Every structure is written in C-alpha cells, then in structure tokens.
Steps between C-alpha positions, in 0.01 A plus 500: 500500500472116501757363245414132551400315194191315601361183338179671390380196312510285804350773729216568263438123456451422879314832538248402230454157652434635846266769363281225361356496844393853427346398157300225671405730791346740241335236292347306792386817667294627207400189304206441732326828380450379147383154621255656761189523286522135401624307808245680714223358281671157490518479880147666535617785731369795305225558772746480782720820549691325783608214294577728205721712732658183640596366162653837403689571830600143607838540319572804719483280809758269333715805421508599856601156623759472222657833597501401870682160441736643234726636780521167681564320176765734368667503837501122519547382139637808309339686213527229232295218650197719598497645156478138357225447752308810379534373141362165603200673679429709186501185287272305732259802532474546119431139434265442795293822470397412138442134569251519798132445494429596866519858640682395811784354300503806276556718808778257635698533164455875523650503847787288369557756224487773760770326701725507181427867453590581853827309483590642159420867598747477789772262353537623137599854563721406809686241300565727208622774731745257662658399171508837336803737483419838667521707165217297345298375785222744461433391138530134575257504795262713288499193253288335755234765494517500114418127492206562742368760259558260199322229694203714558474601135557139390213385725265781368592417134481122538154528678382713209628259238362192662146628575257475220278800451200495733176634331348805662227406758611138515338312796705336773381164372618575143843614623527190728426269203736684271861407437615792721289362795613143469851501368626854399547628875714172554729582224561847634652348817682225300671744288707589805644140516759555226688793655461341846664177385770686317567696822518180694760338276713806454505581876714181551771663284552831673760521783426575860533849622872563584393717801295209643791274446724739678264533788495122523881484505529340153749758373671288234162452321410872549839603344455266191150663428650863560785414260241400231328837555808731494819322503760418772577844633125585524422181670776547778382866544143402543587203732692736725212745508244236576723350769540840663133562523429142641780519768371532847137420394286200551521308164321191633147649516369805319200514730709534811716771346185709434499586880825720442416856573711613199278333245163611633503838316580323184230245555246785568607671181446194295162429654367862452622505133329159431175617649519831319543329166154363553329780689621756239153400355591372160251204543228772527598601143462142387180462692363794315646406163171356346291802603771747385526344161128506458465857625767592238260376235637147438252200497504239767584231228804691392725282717779482263551874496515494882757223496720670244490845658562408862725209410712713261530787749605261784756334269643822348550675825644188670758489227565868554553430876767241419700759308467761772536320830878477485556847366223713672515285817239342717426797722418748222273256333321426822450863573384554146247227522346593839479871404372429155222270626401740762443768239324264256262380771426857607400578141297174463317565823421851381384367163262260659375770748407722201369198311732535203500221236691376209848545369618712801437220745646248270822687460539548872456124545770435251725748661451320837573155356812645320626664818455187699661277248800734469560546880324332796422167323867392399698720734341376821608151412858622419529678839351211699750253339806715591445686834499207733828366651646175371439306821125588523408550120282189461297555824474879452386463145240249615369740755487797248332283230247379756425859595462576131239230448318583817485864385367376164221308676407794723488736195289261297264434796457876602457641153123431463447628849702824438328555165158481672596726789713757303369463138758476208632855562561461876662155439759643250558807736578249784756319282650831403558572871660152547731562204603840645573335835698237315697783321596657834605168646720409196654856512601462865585126538610355161876534405612454140631154434588505129853392412572355845572140586259322735767506765558877454130557540487287807778702662324831421168385636611311818801706630 
C-alpha cells in the first residue's frame, strides 16, 4: 500500500488546467450543431449538401493533422509548450469563426479549431498520466473525459440559451434576417473564447512533465517537480524507476525508438483500442438520437429535454467511472463496456427489426450511452495514456490518437451507407458483432494496469 503523502492540491490543480484541453475539445466539437441552422442560411449553403458537409466535417481534418503533429511537437518541445499552442489555437478559432463573413474563412477557422482538438486529445491525457501517482492515475486521467462531457453539455446549453425561438414554419429568409441568422450563431462560437483564453494563461503556470524532463536529461528539474508531487523519497524512487526504463533506449528521437520490436505489440494494442472506442458504434446512437426521441413520443422542438437527458446520463456515468477506474480496474470496465454494448445493440437491432416504438427503445439508448460513458469513453484514454513506454510515449500517443480520429471519420462516413444497405436493425447487429470482437480482443490482450507505476506497466508489456 502506498504510504506517500501526496500534494493533492497541486496535483489536482495542474490536472484541471491540462484537462481544460478536454473541455474545449468537447465545446468546439459540439457548438457547431446549434449554430448550423443559422450559419448555413447566412453563408447561403442550404441547397448545397457538399458545402454543408464540409462545414461540419472540416474540423475533423484539423483533428487528424493535430493528432499527427502532436507526436513531433511533444518529442521536440515537451508536453507544456504544445498544450499552450493548443490553447492559442482554440482562442483563435473561437474568435475567428464568429467574426467571419465569408464561408472559406469560416472553414479555415474550423480547421484551426480542429488542430487544437487533435493536439489536446493526445496531449492532455498523456500529460496528466505523466504527473499522476500510480494510485490515483485512473481518476485523474478520467478528469479529462469528464471535462469533455462538461464541454459538450456546456455547448448544448449555451446554444439553447443564445438562440431566440424560431417560429414554426419560418422561411429561410426570415431566419436569415433574424438575430439568430445575423448575430446569434456568432455568439455561440465567441462563447468559447473565455475558457480558451483562461486555458492559454493558466497553461504557462503548469510544470513540464517530469518524465519528459528525465528523457531529456534534465534530472534536477524533474526531481523538483516530483518532490512537489510526493516529497523527496517519492521523487528519488520515481527518478530511479524512470532512469531504469530509459537506460539502453534511444531517448533522442521517439520516432526512431518505435522501430524496436519490443514496443510493436504495445503500439498495436493502443491502435486497436483507439479504433475500437470509435467503432463500438456509439456514434450510431447519437446519429439516431433525434429519431429515437421522436419515436418515443417526444416532439422535435423538445430540444431541452434531449439535452438534459443525454447530457445528464453522460455526466453521471462519467463521474461514476472516475470512482471505479482505480478500484475495479481498467480491464474489467473495458470488458463490461464491450459486452454490455454488444447486448444492447443486439436488443436495439431486434427492436427495430420488429418495428417496436416508444419507451423501450428510449431506455435502450440511455443504457447504451450510460455504458459507454462508464467504460469505453474514459477508460480508453486512461489506457492509452499509460501503456506506452517512456521513450516513445509522445509518438505512440500521436499514432493511436490519429488512428482514433481516422476511425471516427470512417464510422461517420460509412454510417449512411450501412444504414441504407442493412437498415437500422442490421446496422445495430453489425456493431454488436464488432463489440463482441472487441470483448474477445480485450480479454486476450489487455493486462490490468491499475495501481502500477508507468514504469511497472512498461516492464510488464515490453519484457
């Protein structure tokens, strides 16, 4: 049992600052949905499905590039400076997206925001993992997922509060000339400026990752930070553990070190888990959300109910995951999530096949969101942040995060095609099969990592 007295106030403080990347990730990702009916009319793209799709998906291209370059930046400059860069990108995107009058500029600022998301999605959980004591690492890394959920909910609520009520049957021209069509959608994006600026300022105050400093040979600075986290004895023990895992490895370039045969199985494990988090099919649930709520008897205009239900379920079960990740462990929760979603999708597919309506489908959807929020959503990020060896963590995290965003793109792109070919029932059955496959992979390949230092995990996975 770890008897070290940790400086929890300091640890929580730097965790919350880093996790602001997750908050802005969630906000920037979702805010466009509420602005969509208004900016589309402002830019006169309501009759162009291609431009509508480009406006919605352009941030995803930025995400991919952000994830790709995160490895180089974290290898070259550490974890802190790229986090400051991500905060700057979020600030520029929030200000610029709301200020433009040309569609091309709108897309450019969405791409900039996407770059920020891509960087933050890789860097924030990795940084938190590298400063966290083993006994509380799961909870602390899960804070990043919690802030993503809060960011999503904040965007939905802010969109709802900013938008003035649109009369039923209002024409495109009436909406365009309204406050929503001229100014309201801009404030939806501008509202993200305040947390982005706060993140930018506070990011200068957090320390560099002690594990990156150790990898760079700056042991005195690393020890000072470790001492602030857990005292002198803890700092010396952690320094020795970090030095031991770095001895005999190439600490100059994370990318060169990726060619080591010992790390390939760990890299494959991370990539598969990242892809599975997307291909588990939860986005299918969100794509069906409006139809499911209306089939359950709720009106299309009852947006607030949708926000409160899905947002509350997301938040409650993410908080529950934070309590369980360091007691139950990562492996159990991942197995629970993959098996639970497989069963729920099987039931949902069957419900659609027999054309069932109403509360039964609504409850299954809520169970799916709850299961995902408790398990695969936060725990995948915890695992990715801790399984990669010290000397390749930045590069490996970049590869895994890039794979995650590519899988997100493929899932989003193929969903309408699958739905047309297989109908709703067949689509859910397909995702049930994917979740079952994921369950078997996790059962065979994923070891338990709770309560172990990053160096203990590295030794277990690479020796």
